[in-house]
C-alpha positions as CSV (number, residue, x, y, z in Angstrom):
1,M,-56.7,-62.6,37.6
2,S,-54.2,-61.2,35.1
3,R,-50.8,-62.5,36.2
4,P,-47.3,-60.9,33.9
5,H,-46.0,-63.0,30.9
6,P,-43.5,-65.2,32.5
7,D,-41.0,-63.7,30.2
8,A,-41.6,-60.1,31.4
9,T,-41.0,-61.5,35.0
10,T,-37.8,-60.6,37.4
11,P,-35.7,-63.2,38.6
12,S,-37.7,-63.1,42.2
13,T,-40.9,-64.1,40.7
14,E,-39.6,-66.2,38.0
15,P,-40.0,-69.4,39.5
16,V,-43.6,-69.1,40.3
17,S,-44.4,-67.6,36.9
18,I,-42.6,-70.8,35.3
19,G,-45.5,-73.0,37.5
20,R,-48.1,-70.9,37.0
21,N,-47.2,-71.1,33.3
22,L,-48.4,-74.8,33.4
23,R,-51.3,-74.5,34.3
24,W,-54.3,-74.4,31.8
25,R,-56.5,-71.4,31.7
26,I,-60.2,-71.2,30.1
27,V,-58.5,-70.1,26.7
28,D,-56.1,-72.4,26.6
29,I,-59.2,-75.3,27.2
30,V,-61.1,-73.3,24.7
31,V,-58.8,-73.4,21.8
32,A,-57.7,-76.4,22.3
33,S,-61.5,-78.3,22.1
34,V,-61.9,-75.8,18.9
35,L,-58.5,-77.5,17.1
36,A,-59.4,-81.0,18.4
37,V,-62.9,-80.8,17.1
38,A,-61.7,-79.5,13.7
39,A,-59.0,-82.1,13.7
40,G,-62.0,-84.9,14.5
41,L,-63.9,-83.8,11.4
42,I,-60.5,-84.3,9.5
43,F,-60.4,-87.5,10.8
44,V,-64.0,-88.1,9.6
45,L,-63.0,-87.5,6.4
46,W,-59.8,-89.5,6.3
47,N,-61.7,-92.2,7.0
48,I,-63.3,-92.1,3.9
49,A,-60.6,-90.9,1.7
50,S,-57.9,-93.0,3.4
51,N,-59.5,-96.4,1.6
52,P,-58.8,-95.6,-1.6
53,I,-54.6,-95.2,-0.3
54,S,-54.1,-98.0,1.9
55,A,-55.7,-100.6,-0.7
56,P,-53.5,-100.0,-3.6
57,L,-50.2,-99.5,-0.7
58,G,-51.0,-102.8,0.8
59,A,-51.2,-104.5,-1.7
60,L,-47.9,-103.1,-3.3
61,L,-46.2,-104.2,-0.5
62,P,-48.3,-105.8,2.9
63,G,-47.6,-103.0,5.9
64,L,-47.1,-100.2,3.6
65,Q,-50.9,-98.9,4.0
66,A,-49.6,-97.6,7.8
67,L,-48.6,-95.0,5.5
68,V,-51.7,-92.9,5.9
69,G,-51.7,-93.5,9.9
70,G,-50.6,-89.8,10.1
71,G,-53.7,-88.4,9.3
72,W,-54.8,-90.1,12.6
73,L,-52.1,-88.7,14.7
74,F,-51.9,-84.6,13.9
75,A,-54.8,-83.8,16.5
76,G,-52.5,-84.6,19.7
77,V,-49.1,-82.7,18.3
78,L,-50.4,-79.7,17.3
79,T,-53.0,-79.3,20.1
80,A,-49.3,-79.6,22.1
81,L,-47.7,-77.0,19.7
82,V,-50.1,-74.5,20.0
83,I,-51.0,-75.0,24.1
84,R,-47.9,-76.0,25.3
85,K,-49.0,-77.3,28.5
86,P,-48.6,-80.8,30.2
87,G,-51.4,-83.0,28.4
88,A,-52.4,-81.1,25.7
89,A,-51.4,-83.4,23.2
90,L,-53.3,-86.8,24.7
91,Y,-56.7,-84.0,24.8
92,G,-56.2,-83.3,21.5
93,E,-56.0,-86.9,19.9
94,L,-59.0,-87.7,22.2
95,V,-61.1,-85.1,21.7
96,A,-60.6,-85.1,18.0
97,A,-61.4,-89.3,18.7
98,S,-64.4,-89.3,20.2
99,V,-65.6,-86.9,17.2
100,S,-64.7,-89.2,14.9
101,A,-66.3,-91.9,17.2
102,L,-69.1,-89.9,17.5
103,V,-70.0,-89.1,13.3
104,G,-69.4,-92.9,13.5
105,N,-66.6,-95.0,11.4
106,Q,-65.7,-98.5,10.9
107,W,-63.8,-99.0,14.2
108,G,-66.2,-98.0,16.8
109,V,-65.6,-97.7,20.2
110,L,-62.4,-98.5,19.7
111,T,-61.6,-95.1,17.8
112,L,-61.2,-94.1,21.9
113,E,-59.2,-96.6,22.4
114,S,-56.3,-95.7,19.4
115,G,-57.1,-92.3,20.4
116,L,-55.7,-92.2,24.0
117,V,-52.9,-94.7,22.8
118,Q,-52.1,-92.3,20.3
119,G,-52.1,-89.3,22.3
120,L,-50.5,-90.6,25.3
121,G,-47.4,-91.2,22.7
122,A,-46.9,-87.8,21.4
123,E,-47.6,-86.7,25.0
124,L,-45.1,-88.9,26.1
125,V,-42.0,-86.8,24.1
126,F,-43.0,-83.0,25.3
127,A,-43.5,-84.7,28.8
128,V,-39.9,-86.5,28.5
129,F,-38.5,-82.3,27.9
130,L,-40.0,-81.6,31.0
131,Y,-42.7,-79.3,28.8
132,R,-39.7,-77.3,27.3
133,R,-39.5,-77.5,24.2
134,W,-41.4,-77.1,21.3
135,N,-39.1,-77.1,18.3
136,L,-39.0,-78.6,15.3
137,P,-37.6,-81.9,15.8
138,V,-39.5,-82.8,19.5
139,A,-42.1,-82.4,16.9
140,L,-41.0,-84.7,14.7
141,L,-40.0,-87.0,17.4
142,S,-43.6,-86.7,18.7
143,G,-45.0,-87.3,15.7
144,A,-42.5,-90.8,15.5
145,V,-43.4,-91.9,19.1
146,A,-47.1,-91.8,18.5
147,G,-46.9,-93.6,15.0
148,V,-44.9,-96.5,17.2
149,A,-47.9,-96.1,19.6
150,L,-50.4,-96.4,16.6
151,A,-48.4,-99.3,14.9
152,I,-48.1,-101.3,18.1
153,N,-52.0,-101.0,19.0
154,D,-52.8,-102.0,15.0
155,L,-51.0,-104.9,15.3
156,I,-52.3,-105.8,18.6
157,L,-55.6,-105.3,17.4
158,W,-55.9,-105.9,13.9
159,Y,-53.1,-108.4,13.2
160,P,-52.7,-110.9,15.5
161,G,-50.2,-113.3,14.7
162,S,-48.9,-111.3,11.4
163,A,-45.4,-111.8,10.1
164,V,-42.6,-110.2,11.3
165,A,-41.5,-108.8,7.9
166,F,-44.9,-107.3,8.0
167,A,-45.1,-105.8,11.5
168,V,-41.6,-103.9,10.7
169,I,-42.9,-102.9,7.3
170,Y,-46.1,-101.7,9.3
171,T,-44.6,-99.9,12.2
172,V,-41.4,-98.2,9.8
173,S,-44.6,-96.8,7.5
174,A,-46.4,-95.7,10.5
175,I,-43.3,-93.8,12.1
176,V,-42.8,-92.1,8.7
177,S,-46.1,-90.9,8.4
178,G,-46.4,-90.0,12.1
179,I,-43.1,-87.9,11.4
180,V,-44.7,-86.0,8.3
181,L,-48.3,-86.0,8.5
182,A,-48.0,-85.6,12.5
183,G,-44.9,-83.5,13.0
184,L,-43.9,-81.9,9.9
185,L,-47.3,-80.9,9.2
186,S,-48.2,-79.8,12.3
187,W,-45.4,-77.6,12.9
188,Y,-46.2,-75.9,9.7
189,V,-49.8,-75.2,10.3
190,V,-48.8,-73.5,13.9
191,K,-46.3,-71.6,12.1
192,G,-49.1,-70.4,9.5
193,L,-51.3,-70.0,12.3
194,A,-49.0,-67.8,14.2
195,K,-48.0,-65.3,11.5
196,T,-52.2,-64.7,10.5
197,G,-52.1,-62.8,15.1
198,A,-54.4,-65.9,15.6
199,L,-52.4,-67.3,18.7
200,S,-51.0,-64.0,20.1
201,R,-52.5,-65.3,23.5
202,F,-50.4,-67.9,23.6
203,E,-46.6,-68.4,23.5
204,S,-46.5,-70.2,20.3
205,G,-47.6,-67.2,18.6
206,R,-45.8,-64.9,20.3
207,I,-42.8,-66.8,19.1
208,E,-43.4,-66.3,15.4
209,S,-44.3,-63.1,15.8
210,G,-41.6,-61.6,17.7
211,L,-43.6,-60.7,20.4
212,V,-41.8,-62.7,23.4
213,G,-40.9,-60.7,26.4
214,R,-43.6,-57.9,25.9
215,P,-46.6,-58.0,28.4
216,V,-49.6,-59.8,27.2
217,N,-53.0,-60.2,28.7
218,T,-53.0,-63.2,30.6
219,A,-56.5,-63.2,32.2
220,R,-58.7,-66.1,32.4
């Protein structure tokens, strides 16, 4: 059933449109799934490519290897920035982690646990802003908190009893990586996709192309 776009409603119907705006459509599920699966395939490649990078970093300064962590954090932030619905960050990160686990990697089923924790970290930031703020600072913050989630999870699972200095360096490195690779990179990817018109059915695409406020077919 078709409904008007929230920005094109009258004041009397605005509360209803805002409520509906938070509901997932079929197109939201499809596009979020495509983005997450694509991110999962990138995860698979990063599982291999990150090793030659992280080993020298860890040798240079123990804990610095977490700088590659952002390569596994962008799926949640990217999906959320495109879909702009509750649960999008968690969904994107968890589906991407599932793809990585199904293809196979050295972490096995714990890949799903990591995806869940990291997705919740990214989701938390958008939830704090009540799913109303989708600007660059929020994207960077989401990547940073996902980095914190990654660091805490890794320190518990893979580095139990590690020294305080190592834990601090690892956490800071994960946060920096989350900000750059998950937050900043995802932000620019969304802007690039929006300029091509590929996101015309989403608020993220219409804002970038200057179509906010114009009617759009939101059926399905």
